[in-house]
N, C-alpha and C positions, 0 to 999 in steps of 0.2 A: 505492501502498500502508500501511496505517496505519501509524503510530510503535507504538503495542502489538505488532499481529503484526509487524514487524520487526523488532520487539524482543526476542517471541517465539520469531522463526522462527534468527533470528540469535545467539542469546541464549549462544553459544561465544569471540561474540564481545567481550563486555561479562568473561562469565569470563578469558580470553584478558589485555582490557584489563591487570584488577583484579592482576594478577602482572606487566605488564610496571612496569605506573606505580607500583608498590610496594616494586620494587628502582629504577628508574628516582628517583623524588620522592617517598621514603619519610615517613610524618611524622617531626616535629625533636619531638617530646613522647611519652614512652610514654602509647599508651592505655587507661585504668581497662581489665582484665577484664572487670566488667560491659557494658560496649560491646557485645563479639562477643554477650554472651547476652543482652543485648536485641535485636541481629537475629537473631542464631536464634529465639528468642520472634516476633521478626515474621513469620519467613520462614511457621514453623508456624498461627501465624494464620491467612493470608491462602490455606497453606493447606485447612483446615476452613475457610474461610470457602463452598471446594470444594462439599465428600466433608459427610457427616452421621458425626457422632463415631460411630451405635451402626454404621453398618457394621461403624469398627473393632471396638467388642467385641463386634461376631458373631463375625470373625478372629479375634478374642483365643480363644475357642469353643473354638477344633480344638485339644483340647491334644496329640493328636498328631505332629500339626502343626508348633505350637511348642514341642515335644520336640527333633524333630529337628531343627529348624532351629538349635536350642542347641549340639544338639549336630553338627553338621556345620560354623555358623559361628565357632559361640567355643573349639569343643576338640577336634576333628581336621583343621581345616585351622592353625590355628596350630601344635600341632605335627606337621603335614607338613613346612608351610617349614621350618621351626625342625631339622627331624630332615638336608632335607633341603641346606639352608645351611652344617650347624654341618659338614661336613666342610672350608670351602672357608676359612671363616672363623668365630667364635666372635662374638665382637661384633658383627657382621654376622646370624648365626643368633638371638641375644636380642634385637634391636631385632625384626627380622620378625617374632620372639614376640608382642614385645609388640605393635607397631603392629596382626595381623589379630586380637589376642586384641580391639582392640577391639570393642565394640557398633558396628551399623549408629549411625552421624551421622545428629541429629536432623533435620541436613537436609537427608539420605537424598531425603525425600518429596516436598520442593517439587523438587530431578531427576525423581524419577520424576514427578512431574506435566509437568517440559519433556520427557519421551520419551515420556510420553500410555502411560503404565503403572499398574497397576492401585494407586492411593492410598491405600486404605485396610489389603490388606496387607500395603503398605512400613509403613506407619504405626505397624502390630500388632507388626512384625516389628523395629522401632524400641523398642518400649513394649519391648519383650519382654528383646531384647537390654540392654535401657541394664540393667532390673530384675536380671536375672542376675548383669551383668558385676562387680559390684561380686564375688562367688563366686568365677567362675573363672575370671579374671586374678591371683589369688593361688592359686590353686590348680593354673595347670597350672604357674607359676614353681617352685615346689611338689614336681610331679612330675620337673622334669630340676635338684631338687634347687639350686637356686639359692634367697637369702634370699627369707623372704614379702616381700610390696608390703602395708606397712602403710597399706591403704585405710581413708578415715573413712568408712564407710557412709554414717551419718545425713548430710553432706554431700553425696556423690552422690544419696541419695536425696530430698533437698532442690533439685538440678539441675533433677533427672527432673519435678518441679512443677509450677519454673521452666517450668522449658521445652517441656510436652510437656498439662502436662492444665490450667493456665493457660490459654495459649493456646486450650485448646480451647473452656474453657466460656465464653472471650469472643468468640467465634469464636460461636457456637452461640447463645448471649442474644444476637449485634447479627447474625443471624437472624433471629430471633425477636421483638425490639423494632422491626427498620430492613427490613422485607423487600426493601418498593418499591426502595432504594436501593440494597441487595445485589444483588439483581438487573439493576439499570443498572447497574452495576459490575461486574460477575462477567466479564466476558470483558478487564478490564483487570489483573484479581488476576497473572494471571500474569506477564505482560512486570514489572508490579512485586512481583517475587519478585529479577526477574531483574535490578534493579537493587539490593537489597537483599542480594543473595548477590553484587554486583562490591563492594557497600561491606563485606561483609565479606571476604573476600578479599582483597583492599585492603589492610583494616589489618593482618592476621594477618601478611599474605607482610611487610608494613612494619615490622612490630616484630620479626620475623627477618632482616634482611634484611643487618645484616650479617655474622653468622653463613652466610649462604648465599656473600654474593660473598668470605668473607676469603682461599680456597684452592680456586676453581673448579674447577683443573686434577681436583685428588687427586677431588671428587665428580661427577666425571664418568660415571668405573662403578656409584658407587652409584646413581644419577638413572637407570640404564642397566637397574640389579637392580628397581630399585621402578619403572620401568613395565614391564618382564617379571611382575612379582607381580600388581598389578594387572592386568592384560589377566587372566591368569592365572582372579586374583577373577573378573571379569565372569562368565565361558566356568564358573566351577563355579558360578555363580548359576544364568544363563541352564539350565547343565544339569536345575538342582533343580526348575525347573517342563518338563521337554522332555514329560512328554505333557499340557502344559497351554497355556489361549490368549497370546499373545502379549507381555497388559495384564500377567497374574502373571509369563511370563518378566521383562520387564523388572526387575517390583518384584524379584524374588526377585535380578537380578545387582546391581542398586544398592545394594540393602542391603548383599549381599556385600563390593561394591567400593571403598565411600564410608564406612568408617566413622569414627569419631568419633576422628579425628588430633586432635583441639586436644585431648581425651585426656589421647590418646600424650603428645603436648607435653609436656603437666603434670609428666605419670609418670618421663617421660625427666631432664624438671629435676630430679628430685625426690629419686628413686633411681636413675639410672641412670652412664655415666659422658659427656662432652664430643661422641662417636664417635657415640653412643644418641641423644642430643639430637640431633644436627644428622642425621642418618639423617630423624627423627618429621618436623622440619621440612622436607625436602625434598617427605619426600609431600606438603606441598602444589601439588607442578609434575602430580603426576597423575595427582592427585583433579579440579584443577583445568581440565584443559586434555584429559583423558579420553573425557566426553560427550561432547559433538557429533562425535568417529569413530563411536565406540558406537552414536550415533543415525545415521548412515547405513550402518551395518552394519547394525541392527537391519529396516532400514525391507525391506532383501534377506531374511528369512530371517522361518520362520512360527512 
C-alpha cells in the first residue's frame, strides 16, 4: 500500500496523534493565531484543487435549501440544546448554545473529502453559515435574554475572504496555469490534507493544554456531554438528507457536527466565564476523534 493511501485510509490515527502529542509534548512558545488561519487556508486550497468552484456556486443558488439549513443549524438546533440542558446546568446550557450556534468549520469540507461526501455541498454550507453567523449568534443570545455579543462583523467577513475565497481563487488559478502538474498530483491532495489537519489539531490542543489538564476529573462529565451532543449533531445532519444520496447525507452530517469551534474559543475567552471557555476547548476532543467511527457507521448506511 502506498504511503498516501495509508494516510488517507487511516486518517483518524493522525487526528488522534495530534491530540495526544499536543497534550504530551505541547509547543513551548505561543503560536501566533495567523498560523492556524494559514493552515485552514491550506486545507481549503487542497480541497478546491479537487473540485470546480462553479459547483459550489451552483449549490448556493438553491436559496430554499440554504435558508432551511440556516434555520435548522443556526437557530433551531442551538435553542433545542439550550432548552434541554438549561434544566440541569445554566452554564452548560450557555456553553452548548454558543458552541452549536457556530457556523460550519472552514475545515469541514476537508473532512467531507476524507469521508467521501459531497464537497461542493459542504463548501456551500460552510460559506453560507459563516456569512450569517455574525447576525444569528447575537440574535440567539438576545432571544434568551443574555447580553448581546459585540462581534466585529467586518473582521469576520475579512476572515471569510482570507479563509475561503482566496484559497478558492488560488486553486482555480493553479488548475488553469498548471493543469498537467495538478493532474499528476491529484491523488496526493487528500493525504497531504490529513497531515495539514494533524498540524492544526496539534497546535490547537497544544495552545490549550494547561486548561485541559488542570483539573481532569471535573472535566470528565463535560466531555461525556460533548460526545453525546456531537453524536446527536451527526444524526441531525444525516437526517437532513434523508431522501438524498449518501454523499449528500455525509455533507449534511459533517457540516452539522463539525462547527467552527475555534471561533467559539475566541468568543468564550472574550465574553464568557472560564467554565464556558474550558467547555469550548474540550470540544476539540470529539471534533477530532469522531470522524473515524462516523466513517465506519456510514459505510453500513444508505
